[in-house]
C-alpha positions as CSV (number, residue, x, y, z in Angstrom):
1,X,-59.2,136.2,73.7
2,X,-59.4,132.4,73.5
3,X,-56.8,130.6,71.4
4,X,-56.8,126.8,70.8
5,X,-53.8,124.5,70.5
6,X,-53.2,120.8,70.4
7,X,-51.8,119.2,73.5
8,X,-51.8,119.5,77.3
9,X,-50.7,122.5,79.4
10,X,-46.9,122.8,79.1
11,X,-46.9,121.8,75.4
12,X,-44.7,123.7,73.0
13,X,-47.8,124.7,71.1
14,X,-49.0,126.5,74.3
15,X,-45.7,128.3,74.6
16,X,-46.1,129.4,70.9
17,X,-49.6,130.7,71.7
18,X,-48.3,132.9,74.5
19,X,-45.3,134.2,72.4
20,X,-47.5,135.0,69.4
21,X,-50.7,136.4,71.1
22,X,-49.3,137.6,74.4
23,X,-49.3,136.3,78.0
24,X,-52.9,137.5,78.7
25,X,-54.7,135.2,76.2
26,X,-56.7,132.1,77.3
27,X,-54.9,129.1,75.8
28,X,-57.4,126.4,75.2
29,X,-56.0,122.8,75.0
30,X,-57.4,120.3,72.5
31,X,-56.8,116.6,72.2
32,X,-56.2,116.5,68.5
33,X,-55.5,118.8,65.5
34,X,-59.0,117.9,64.2
35,X,-60.4,119.3,67.5
36,X,-58.4,122.5,67.1
37,X,-59.9,123.2,63.6
38,X,-63.4,122.2,64.7
39,X,-63.2,124.7,67.7
40,X,-62.3,127.5,65.3
41,X,-65.0,126.6,62.8
42,X,-67.6,126.3,65.6
43,X,-66.7,129.7,67.1
44,X,-65.9,128.4,70.5
45,X,-62.4,130.0,70.2
46,X,-61.3,133.2,68.6
47,X,-58.2,131.8,66.9
48,X,-55.8,128.8,67.0
49,X,-52.2,128.1,66.5
50,X,-51.1,124.8,64.7
51,X,-47.6,123.6,63.8
52,X,-47.0,123.2,60.1
53,X,-43.3,122.4,59.8
54,X,-40.1,121.8,61.8
55,X,-36.5,122.5,60.8
56,X,-35.4,119.0,61.8
57,X,-38.4,116.7,61.3
58,X,-40.1,118.3,58.4
59,X,-43.8,119.0,57.6
60,X,-46.8,118.2,59.7
61,X,-48.9,116.9,56.9
62,X,-52.0,116.4,58.9
63,X,-52.4,120.2,59.3
64,X,-52.1,120.8,55.5
65,X,-54.9,118.3,55.0
66,X,-57.0,120.0,57.7
67,X,-56.5,123.4,56.1
68,X,-58.1,122.0,52.9
69,X,-60.9,120.3,54.8
70,X,-62.0,123.3,56.8
71,X,-63.0,126.9,56.0
72,X,-60.6,128.7,58.4
73,X,-58.2,131.3,57.1
74,X,-54.5,131.6,57.8
75,X,-54.1,134.9,59.6
76,X,-50.5,134.7,61.0
77,X,-47.3,132.7,61.5
78,X,-44.9,132.2,64.4
79,X,-41.5,130.6,64.7
80,X,-40.7,128.9,68.0
81,X,-37.3,127.7,69.1
82,X,-37.8,124.2,70.6
83,X,-35.5,122.9,73.3
84,X,-36.3,119.4,74.4
85,X,-35.6,117.8,77.9
86,X,-35.5,114.2,79.0
87,X,-37.9,114.1,81.9
88,X,-38.5,111.3,84.5
89,X,-39.3,110.7,88.1
90,X,-37.3,112.6,90.7
91,X,-34.3,110.6,91.8
92,X,-34.1,108.5,88.6
93,X,-30.8,108.3,86.7
94,X,-30.6,108.2,82.9
95,X,-29.1,104.7,83.1
96,X,-32.4,103.6,84.8
97,X,-34.4,104.5,81.7
98,X,-35.7,101.7,79.5
99,X,-38.3,103.5,77.4
100,X,-38.9,107.0,76.2
101,X,-42.3,108.3,75.1
102,X,-43.3,111.6,73.4
103,X,-45.0,113.1,70.4
104,X,-43.7,111.6,67.1
105,X,-42.3,114.9,66.1
106,X,-40.3,115.3,69.3
107,X,-39.0,111.7,69.0
108,X,-37.9,112.5,65.4
109,X,-36.2,115.8,66.5
110,X,-34.2,113.8,69.2
111,X,-33.5,110.7,67.1
112,X,-29.7,110.9,67.4
113,X,-29.8,111.4,71.1
114,X,-32.2,108.5,71.6
115,X,-29.9,106.2,69.6
116,X,-27.1,107.1,72.1
117,X,-29.1,105.6,75.0
118,X,-28.3,101.8,74.9
119,X,-31.3,99.5,74.7
120,X,-33.8,102.2,75.2
121,X,-37.1,101.8,73.4
122,X,-39.2,104.7,72.0
123,X,-43.0,104.9,71.9
124,X,-45.1,107.7,70.3
125,X,-47.9,109.3,72.2
126,X,-50.3,112.2,71.5
127,X,-48.4,115.1,73.0
128,X,-45.1,116.2,74.5
129,X,-46.5,117.6,77.7
130,X,-49.0,114.7,77.8
131,X,-46.2,112.2,77.8
132,X,-44.9,113.8,81.0
133,X,-48.4,113.4,82.5
134,X,-48.5,109.8,81.4
135,X,-45.1,109.0,83.0
136,X,-46.2,110.7,86.3
137,X,-49.6,108.9,86.4
138,X,-48.3,105.5,85.5
139,X,-45.5,105.6,88.1
140,X,-43.1,103.5,86.1
141,X,-39.6,104.9,87.0
142,X,-38.0,103.1,84.0
143,X,-40.0,105.3,81.6
144,X,-39.1,108.9,80.7
145,X,-40.7,111.5,78.4
146,X,-39.4,114.2,76.0
147,X,-41.0,117.6,76.6
148,X,-40.3,121.2,77.7
149,X,-38.8,122.2,81.0
150,X,-42.1,123.9,81.9
151,X,-43.9,120.6,81.4
152,X,-41.6,119.0,84.0
153,X,-42.3,121.7,86.4
154,X,-46.1,121.6,85.9
155,X,-46.3,117.9,86.6
156,X,-43.8,117.7,89.4
157,X,-41.2,115.7,87.4
158,X,-37.4,116.0,87.1
159,X,-35.3,117.1,84.1
160,X,-32.8,114.3,83.6
161,X,-31.1,116.0,80.6
162,X,-31.7,119.1,78.6
163,X,-31.2,120.5,75.1
164,X,-31.3,117.0,73.7
165,X,-32.6,118.0,70.2
166,X,-30.2,116.7,67.5
167,X,-29.4,120.3,66.2
168,X,-29.5,123.6,68.1
169,X,-31.5,125.4,65.5
170,X,-34.6,123.3,66.2
171,X,-37.4,125.7,65.0
172,X,-41.1,124.9,64.5
173,X,-43.2,127.1,62.3
174,X,-46.8,127.6,63.4
175,X,-49.8,129.0,61.5
176,X,-52.5,131.1,63.2
177,X,-56.0,130.4,61.9
178,X,-59.3,132.1,62.4
179,X,-62.8,132.3,60.9
180,X,-62.2,135.6,59.1
181,X,-59.2,136.5,57.0
182,X,-56.9,139.5,57.5
183,X,-55.6,141.9,54.8
184,X,-52.1,142.9,55.7
185,X,-50.5,145.8,53.7
186,X,-46.9,145.6,55.0
187,X,-44.4,142.7,55.0
188,X,-46.6,139.7,54.4
189,X,-46.9,136.1,53.2
190,X,-49.7,134.3,51.4
191,X,-50.5,130.6,51.6
192,X,-52.5,128.7,49.0
193,X,-53.1,125.3,47.4
194,X,-53.7,124.4,43.8
195,X,-53.8,121.4,41.5
196,X,-52.6,121.4,37.9
197,X,-53.4,119.2,34.9
198,X,-51.3,116.1,34.7
199,X,-49.5,117.0,31.5
200,X,-46.0,118.2,30.5
201,X,-45.2,121.7,31.5
202,X,-48.3,122.3,33.6
203,X,-46.4,122.9,36.9
204,X,-43.8,125.0,35.1
205,X,-46.5,127.3,33.7
206,X,-48.3,127.5,37.1
207,X,-45.2,128.6,38.9
208,X,-44.1,131.0,36.1
209,X,-46.9,133.4,37.1
210,X,-44.8,134.2,40.2
211,X,-41.4,134.3,38.5
212,X,-42.8,136.7,35.9
213,X,-43.7,139.2,38.6
214,X,-40.6,138.6,40.8
215,X,-42.6,137.1,43.6
216,X,-40.5,135.1,46.0
217,X,-41.8,131.6,46.6
218,X,-40.7,130.7,50.2
219,X,-42.1,127.1,50.2
220,X,-43.7,124.6,47.9
221,X,-45.0,121.2,49.2
222,X,-46.8,118.5,47.2
223,X,-49.4,116.2,48.7
224,X,-51.2,113.3,46.9
225,X,-54.6,114.2,45.6
226,X,-57.0,111.7,47.3
227,X,-58.8,109.5,44.7
228,X,-56.5,110.6,41.8
229,X,-53.6,108.2,41.4
230,X,-50.3,110.0,40.8
231,X,-51.9,113.4,40.9
232,X,-51.0,116.0,43.4
233,X,-51.9,119.2,45.3
234,X,-49.3,121.9,45.6
235,X,-49.2,124.0,48.7
236,X,-47.3,127.2,48.3
237,X,-46.1,130.1,50.5
238,X,-44.9,133.3,48.9
239,X,-43.9,136.8,49.9
240,X,-46.6,139.3,49.4
241,X,-50.3,140.0,50.3
242,X,-53.4,139.5,48.3
243,X,-54.2,143.2,48.4
244,X,-51.1,144.0,46.3
245,X,-51.8,144.4,42.6
246,X,-49.0,142.2,41.4
247,X,-50.1,139.4,43.7
248,X,-53.7,139.6,42.7
249,X,-52.7,139.5,39.0
250,X,-50.5,136.5,39.7
251,X,-53.4,134.7,41.4
252,X,-55.7,135.5,38.5
253,X,-53.1,134.2,36.1
254,X,-52.6,131.1,38.1
255,X,-56.4,130.4,38.0
256,X,-56.0,130.0,34.2
257,X,-53.7,127.0,34.7
258,X,-55.0,125.5,37.9
259,X,-57.8,122.9,38.0
260,X,-58.4,123.9,41.6
261,X,-57.1,127.0,43.5
262,X,-57.8,128.0,47.1
263,X,-56.0,130.9,48.9
264,X,-55.9,130.1,52.6
265,X,-55.0,133.7,53.5
266,X,-52.4,136.5,53.6
267,X,-50.8,137.4,56.9
268,X,-48.0,139.5,58.5
269,X,-44.7,137.8,58.1
270,X,-42.8,136.7,61.2
271,X,-39.1,137.3,61.2
272,X,-36.9,135.4,63.6
273,X,-33.3,134.9,64.6
274,X,-31.6,131.4,64.7
275,X,-29.4,132.6,67.6
């Protein structure tokens, strides 16, 4: 089984792939999230895993936009505990560091720690593991990266400090995507997007279809509707599967209020511990 992810070998997304799909899958690195979705759509991989939100840094909006732009279905979710390390050249001390590079999400998750390093500048790059590779290849001993311990090992670099995320419960939620949907019958979630008319009470009416049926909304996220000033798309996760009668009735009811409605998929729910 081939599973795509964004980043270099040693990226946290790669770790999530192995946790979710098992150690025997072939993890396929991609340069960008756009490339990940394109690989799924083209059939060059069987599935992909993309981050959608982080408990510290918030939503990865680009992947919500890509879900809407592509035809892939959401077929699973995975929660990954993320522990960041400050990584530099062997023999370097933290006091030698003048600049730290990493993916913008990693920099945001370690913002407090970075502020504690006097005079250190930060610079975003395309990937956590990729930042370690950049530091190694450029050879500048005053530059460090933020990434996983595995990335340091893969690229022959040293861990200068560990567990530098601002809070210990640093958890990233990933969505698994594939060309074909799945139809879970047990404990499940469903992800969808809709837009409502820009008039009083429209959002209340749309959301009431779930409250009337005691369906638990686990997340709601609004995104601007491109080309429509002050109009929005609403991305929703809720507990339940599209094969359940009360869910299918809620979706039918929602279609009466929504200008646009797309169900990305139902999938088995991933339960996790914050310990």
